[in-house]
C-alpha positions as CSV (number, residue, x, y, z in Angstrom):
1,M,-11.2,30.5,-7.7
2,T,-13.9,33.0,-8.4
3,K,-16.7,34.4,-6.3
4,T,-20.0,32.7,-6.5
5,A,-23.5,34.2,-6.8
6,S,-24.6,33.5,-3.3
7,H,-21.5,33.2,-1.0
8,T,-18.7,35.7,-0.6
9,W,-15.2,35.4,0.6
10,S,-14.6,37.3,3.8
11,E,-12.0,40.1,3.6
12,G,-11.7,39.3,-0.1
13,K,-8.9,36.8,0.5
14,G,-10.6,33.5,-0.3
15,R,-12.2,32.8,3.1
16,Y,-15.8,31.6,3.1
17,V,-17.7,33.1,6.0
18,F,-19.5,29.9,6.7
19,L,-16.1,28.2,7.2
20,D,-15.0,30.8,9.7
21,L,-18.4,30.4,11.5
22,Y,-17.9,26.6,11.6
23,R,-14.4,26.9,13.0
24,G,-15.6,29.6,15.5
25,L,-18.4,27.2,16.7
26,I,-15.8,24.4,17.1
27,V,-13.7,26.7,19.2
28,L,-16.6,27.6,21.5
29,L,-17.4,23.9,22.0
30,M,-13.7,23.3,22.7
31,L,-13.5,26.0,25.3
32,E,-16.7,25.0,27.0
33,G,-15.8,21.3,27.1
34,H,-12.3,21.8,28.4
35,V,-13.4,24.0,31.2
36,L,-16.1,21.7,32.3
37,R,-13.8,18.6,32.1
38,E,-11.1,20.3,34.1
39,L,-13.0,22.3,36.7
40,L,-16.3,20.6,37.5
41,T,-16.5,18.6,40.7
42,P,-16.0,14.8,40.3
43,E,-19.6,14.2,41.4
44,L,-20.9,16.3,38.6
45,R,-18.7,14.6,36.0
46,V,-20.2,11.2,36.7
47,S,-23.8,12.5,36.3
48,E,-26.0,11.5,33.4
49,W,-26.2,14.9,31.8
50,F,-22.4,15.1,31.7
51,R,-22.2,11.8,29.9
52,I,-24.5,13.3,27.2
53,H,-22.3,16.4,27.2
54,E,-19.3,14.2,26.4
55,I,-20.9,12.7,23.4
56,F,-21.5,16.1,21.9
57,H,-18.1,17.3,23.0
58,G,-16.6,14.3,21.2
59,V,-17.0,16.1,17.9
60,T,-14.7,19.0,18.8
61,A,-11.3,17.5,17.9
62,P,-12.6,15.9,14.7
63,G,-14.2,19.2,13.8
64,F,-11.0,21.1,14.4
65,L,-9.1,18.7,12.2
66,F,-11.8,18.7,9.5
67,G,-11.7,22.5,9.4
68,S,-7.9,22.5,9.1
69,G,-8.1,20.2,6.1
70,F,-10.8,22.4,4.6
71,A,-8.7,25.5,5.0
72,F,-5.6,23.7,3.5
73,A,-7.5,22.9,0.3
74,I,-8.6,26.6,0.0
75,A,-5.1,27.9,0.5
76,T,-3.6,25.3,-1.9
77,Q,-6.1,25.9,-4.8
78,R,-5.5,29.7,-4.5
79,K,-1.8,29.2,-4.8
80,W,-1.4,26.0,-6.8
81,E,1.8,26.9,-8.6
82,Q,3.5,27.8,-5.4
83,A,2.4,24.6,-3.7
84,I,4.0,22.3,-6.4
85,T,7.2,24.3,-6.9
86,F,10.3,23.9,-4.8
87,N,11.0,27.4,-3.5
88,K,11.2,29.4,-0.3
89,R,7.4,29.5,0.1
90,F,7.2,25.7,-0.2
91,L,10.0,25.3,2.4
92,R,8.3,27.9,4.7
93,R,5.0,26.0,4.6
94,C,6.8,22.8,5.4
95,W,8.6,24.5,8.3
96,R,5.3,25.8,9.6
97,A,4.0,22.2,9.7
98,I,7.1,21.1,11.6
99,L,6.7,24.0,14.0
100,L,3.2,22.7,14.8
101,I,4.7,19.4,15.7
102,F,7.4,21.0,17.9
103,T,4.9,23.2,19.6
104,G,2.7,20.3,20.4
105,Y,5.5,18.5,22.2
106,A,6.8,21.8,23.8
107,L,3.4,22.4,25.5
108,H,4.0,19.1,27.4
109,V,7.7,19.5,28.5
110,P,8.1,18.5,32.2
111,Y,10.5,21.4,33.0
112,L,12.0,24.3,31.2
113,S,15.4,22.5,31.2
114,L,16.4,19.5,29.2
115,Q,18.9,18.4,31.9
116,K,16.3,18.7,34.7
117,S,13.7,16.8,32.6
118,L,16.1,13.9,31.9
119,A,17.1,13.8,35.6
120,L,13.8,14.3,37.4
121,A,10.8,13.7,35.1
122,T,8.6,10.8,36.2
123,Q,7.2,8.2,33.8
124,S,3.8,9.8,33.8
125,E,5.4,13.2,32.8
126,W,7.3,11.5,29.9
127,D,4.0,9.8,28.9
128,A,2.4,13.2,28.8
129,F,5.3,14.6,26.8
130,F,5.2,12.0,24.1
131,A,1.4,12.0,23.9
132,F,0.2,12.7,20.4
133,D,-2.0,15.8,20.5
134,V,-4.0,17.8,18.0
135,L,-1.1,20.0,17.0
136,Q,1.1,17.0,16.2
137,C,-1.7,15.4,14.2
138,I,-2.2,18.6,12.2
139,G,1.5,19.1,11.7
140,V,2.3,15.6,10.5
141,S,-0.8,15.5,8.3
142,L,-0.1,18.8,6.6
143,L,3.5,17.9,6.1
144,I,2.5,14.7,4.4
145,L,0.0,16.6,2.2
146,R,2.5,19.2,1.1
147,I,5.1,16.6,0.2
148,L,2.6,14.5,-1.7
149,L,1.5,17.6,-3.6
150,F,5.0,18.5,-4.4
151,I,5.8,15.0,-5.7
152,L,2.6,14.4,-7.7
153,K,2.1,17.9,-8.9
154,K,-1.2,17.1,-10.6
155,E,-4.6,17.3,-9.1
156,K,-6.1,14.0,-10.0
157,P,-3.3,11.7,-8.7
158,F,-3.0,13.9,-5.6
159,L,-6.7,13.5,-4.8
160,I,-6.7,9.7,-5.5
161,T,-3.7,9.3,-3.2
162,I,-5.5,11.3,-0.5
163,V,-8.6,9.2,-0.8
164,I,-6.6,6.0,-0.5
165,L,-4.7,7.3,2.5
166,F,-7.9,8.5,4.1
167,L,-9.6,5.1,3.8
168,S,-6.5,3.3,4.9
169,I,-6.3,5.3,8.1
170,V,-10.0,4.7,8.9
171,Y,-9.9,1.0,8.4
172,L,-6.4,0.3,9.7
173,T,-7.0,2.0,13.0
174,P,-8.2,-1.1,14.9
175,I,-5.2,-3.0,13.6
176,V,-2.4,-0.5,14.3
177,S,-3.8,0.4,17.7
178,S,-3.7,-3.2,18.8
179,E,-1.0,-4.3,21.3
180,N,0.3,-6.8,18.7
181,F,1.3,-3.9,16.5
182,T,2.3,-1.3,19.0
183,N,4.5,-3.7,20.9
184,Q,6.8,-3.7,17.9
185,L,7.2,0.1,18.0
186,P,9.7,2.2,20.0
187,P,7.9,3.4,23.1
188,F,8.0,7.1,22.1
189,L,6.1,6.2,18.9
190,V,3.3,4.2,20.5
191,P,1.2,7.3,21.4
192,A,1.0,8.2,17.7
193,F,-0.8,4.9,17.0
194,H,-2.6,4.0,20.2
195,I,-5.1,6.1,22.3
196,K,-4.1,4.0,25.3
197,G,-0.6,5.3,25.0
198,K,-1.8,8.4,26.9
199,S,-2.8,10.2,23.6
200,Y,-6.2,11.8,23.2
201,F,-5.7,12.3,19.4
202,P,-3.4,9.7,17.9
203,F,-2.6,9.9,14.1
204,F,-4.9,6.8,13.7
205,P,-7.8,7.7,13.2
206,F,-7.7,11.5,13.7
207,A,-5.5,12.3,10.7
208,A,-8.4,10.9,8.6
209,Y,-10.6,13.9,9.7
210,L,-8.1,16.3,8.3
211,L,-7.7,14.3,5.1
212,G,-11.5,14.1,4.8
213,G,-11.8,17.8,5.2
214,T,-9.3,18.3,2.4
215,I,-11.2,16.0,0.1
216,V,-14.6,17.6,0.8
217,S,-13.2,21.1,0.5
218,W,-11.6,20.3,-2.8
219,M,-14.9,19.0,-4.2
220,F,-16.7,22.0,-2.8
221,L,-14.4,24.5,-4.4
222,R,-14.7,22.8,-7.8
223,A,-18.5,22.9,-7.4
224,A,-18.3,26.6,-6.5
225,Q,-16.3,27.3,-9.7
226,N,-19.2,25.8,-11.7
227,L,-21.8,27.8,-9.6
228,R,-23.1,24.5,-8.1
229,E,-22.5,25.3,-4.4
230,S,-26.1,24.8,-3.4
231,V,-26.3,21.4,-5.1
232,F,-23.0,20.3,-3.5
233,I,-24.1,21.4,0.0
234,Q,-27.5,19.7,-0.4
235,N,-25.7,16.5,-1.3
236,L,-23.3,17.0,1.6
237,F,-26.2,17.3,4.0
238,F,-27.9,14.1,2.8
239,T,-24.5,12.3,2.7
240,G,-24.0,13.2,6.3
241,I,-27.3,11.6,7.3
242,A,-26.4,8.5,5.3
243,L,-23.0,8.2,7.0
244,I,-24.6,8.4,10.5
245,L,-27.1,5.8,9.6
246,L,-24.4,3.6,8.0
247,G,-22.2,3.8,11.1
248,W,-25.0,2.8,13.4
249,G,-26.2,0.1,11.1
250,L,-22.8,-1.5,10.6
251,D,-22.2,-1.4,14.3
252,A,-25.5,-3.2,15.0
253,L,-24.5,-6.2,12.9
254,P,-23.9,-9.3,15.0
255,Y,-20.3,-9.8,13.9
256,S,-17.1,-7.7,13.7
257,T,-14.2,-7.8,11.2
258,Y,-11.7,-6.9,13.9
259,S,-10.6,-8.9,16.9
260,N,-9.6,-5.7,18.6
261,Y,-12.7,-3.6,18.5
262,D,-13.3,-0.4,20.6
263,F,-16.4,1.5,19.3
264,W,-15.6,4.8,21.0
265,H,-11.9,5.0,20.1
266,T,-10.9,2.9,17.1
267,S,-14.1,1.8,15.3
268,P,-14.5,2.8,11.7
269,N,-18.3,2.8,12.3
270,Y,-17.9,5.5,15.0
271,F,-15.6,7.4,12.6
272,W,-18.4,7.5,10.0
273,I,-20.9,8.7,12.5
274,R,-18.8,11.6,13.6
275,F,-17.8,12.3,10.0
276,G,-21.5,12.5,9.1
277,I,-22.2,14.9,12.0
278,L,-19.4,17.2,10.6
279,F,-21.1,17.2,7.2
280,L,-24.4,18.2,8.8
281,M,-22.7,21.0,10.8
282,M,-20.9,22.4,7.7
283,S,-24.0,22.3,5.5
284,A,-26.2,23.8,8.2
285,L,-23.8,26.8,8.6
286,W,-23.7,27.2,4.8
287,Y,-27.5,27.5,4.7
288,F,-27.3,29.8,7.7
289,E,-25.0,32.1,5.9
290,D,-27.0,31.9,2.7
291,A,-30.2,32.8,4.5
292,F,-28.8,35.8,6.4
293,L,-26.0,37.1,4.1
294,R,-28.0,40.0,2.7
295,Q,-29.9,40.9,5.9
296,P,-29.4,44.6,6.8
297,H,-28.2,43.7,10.3
298,R,-26.3,40.5,9.4
299,S,-23.4,41.5,11.7
300,W,-25.6,40.6,14.6
301,V,-26.5,37.3,13.0
302,M,-22.9,36.4,12.1
303,P,-20.9,38.3,14.8
304,R,-17.4,39.3,13.9
305,W,-16.0,38.0,17.2
306,L,-17.2,34.4,16.2
307,T,-15.7,34.5,12.8
308,T,-12.5,36.0,14.2
309,L,-12.3,33.1,16.7
310,G,-12.6,30.8,13.7
311,M,-9.9,32.5,11.7
312,Q,-7.5,32.5,14.7
313,S,-8.5,29.0,16.0
314,L,-4.9,27.8,16.2
315,F,-3.9,30.8,18.3
316,V,-6.9,30.3,20.6
317,Y,-6.1,26.6,20.9
318,I,-2.6,27.2,22.1
319,A,-3.4,30.2,24.3
320,H,-6.3,28.6,26.1
321,L,-4.2,25.5,27.0
322,I,-1.7,27.7,28.7
323,I,-4.3,29.7,30.6
324,L,-6.5,26.8,31.6
325,Y,-3.9,24.0,32.3
326,G,-0.7,26.0,32.7
327,W,2.8,25.5,31.2
328,V,6.4,25.6,32.4
329,Y,6.1,29.4,32.8
330,N,2.9,29.4,34.8
331,T,2.7,26.1,36.7
332,S,1.0,27.8,39.7
333,F,-0.8,30.6,37.9
334,N,-3.6,29.0,35.8
335,M,-7.2,28.1,36.2
336,S,-6.6,24.4,36.8
337,Y,-4.2,25.2,39.7
338,Y,-6.8,27.2,41.5
339,W,-10.1,25.5,40.6
340,K,-9.4,21.9,39.4
341,D,-12.3,19.5,40.3
342,S,-13.9,22.1,42.6
343,L,-16.4,24.2,40.8
344,T,-20.2,23.9,40.5
345,L,-21.9,24.0,37.1
346,G,-22.8,27.7,37.5
347,A,-19.3,28.7,38.4
348,S,-17.8,26.7,35.5
349,C,-20.1,28.5,33.1
350,I,-19.0,31.8,34.4
351,V,-15.3,30.8,33.9
352,T,-16.2,29.6,30.4
353,L,-17.7,32.9,29.5
354,F,-14.7,34.7,30.9
355,L,-12.3,32.5,28.9
356,I,-14.4,33.0,25.7
357,A,-14.3,36.8,26.2
358,L,-10.5,36.7,26.8
359,M,-9.8,34.5,23.8
360,S,-12.0,36.7,21.6
361,A,-10.0,39.8,22.6
362,G,-6.8,37.9,22.1
363,A,-8.0,36.7,18.6
364,F,-8.8,40.3,17.6
365,A,-5.4,41.5,18.8
366,W,-3.6,38.6,17.0
367,R,-5.5,39.3,13.8
368,Y,-4.7,43.0,14.0
369,L,-1.0,42.3,14.4
370,Q,-1.1,39.9,11.4
371,K,-2.7,42.5,9.2
372,H,-0.9,45.7,10.3
373,H,2.3,44.7,12.1
374,I,3.4,41.4,10.7
375,T,7.1,42.3,11.2
376,Y,6.5,43.1,14.9
377,L,4.5,39.9,15.3
378,R,7.3,37.8,13.8
379,G,9.8,39.4,16.1
380,L,7.5,38.7,19.0
381,L,7.3,35.0,18.0
382,F,11.0,34.8,17.6
383,Y,11.5,36.3,21.0
384,F,9.2,33.8,22.7
385,G,10.8,31.0,20.8
386,F,14.3,32.1,21.9
387,I,13.4,32.5,25.6
388,T,11.9,29.0,25.6
389,V,14.4,27.0,23.5
390,W,17.6,28.6,24.9
391,P,17.0,27.9,28.6
392,F,15.5,24.5,27.7
393,L,18.7,23.4,26.0
394,F,21.3,25.0,28.2
395,S,19.8,25.7,31.6
396,P,20.7,23.1,34.3
397,N,17.5,23.8,36.3
């Protein structure tokens, strides 16, 4: 990849600023939405304004996955030969995807002991454990992409395969989420296919957002190489509007192709609406960067804390879950334990601002360790992994 005339790569390492702004914005929406959902009083959560809020908050997870796919394409095109060659780096990338899956399940273990979990965990706790979350969705999707890339090795068949897989997930979602299909699956696999299996983000349809982000990013990077970024982004903007109108228009038709139709959870029409919204967000942030990139005080316009949140979105996602909802190490020392279903809108906003500030500081610290003390950071991660896995496997209580 080469630099383009208008847009630069932050830190000189192939990171477009507008992508980090986009991911940072998604992180802010995620933090705000999770705090309000968890801490607001039940009376406020049934109000009309909160219903409107939920519609906007519904773009957070698709946006997170779309951004992950976008980043995957950038990293892959920068190191194409490494991605298609069987070597230590290929195995390391596959292992990282597998670690995401393990981490997703680990965040929902009932107790820090396998023996105790098997003996005492309730059905609802096991349902929560097997629920398919964003981390599992990202991990499985990236693993599939890396294996496909390694097998196919050429760009054109790889992209064609992704497009086919992308469309298949979108249009098979109402079928695979039906009880006729999920009743044939082992119970622990049902949450990966069915949102009613206690999963908020099952593979169908949410993996399609990551695959879609990969496709769009691939096309964008090719346009950037030909210095046609602005044309591509303009087309992306109008395509986003067209997808939104298409989704609403198809849903308004007086018939449905599927017998099992749930607009808010499994409908391809709703998928296209949210996909179009992501196109508008991405293109708007590109224009935002383009307009202010050469301003003398652009650091105020594109604050570093927001782009850092975007770069460290995975760290922020995991850390905020532990702080807000708690984990096996802090079951009685988290925000939900103290304030669940009890705060006013004003108090919830204060908590949100505090959490954003805390996550921003954590993102800066994490980024600093990545850049200047990577060996120490790896040791720290290994230590936390050890003190979690060892007692889980061998502790009786």
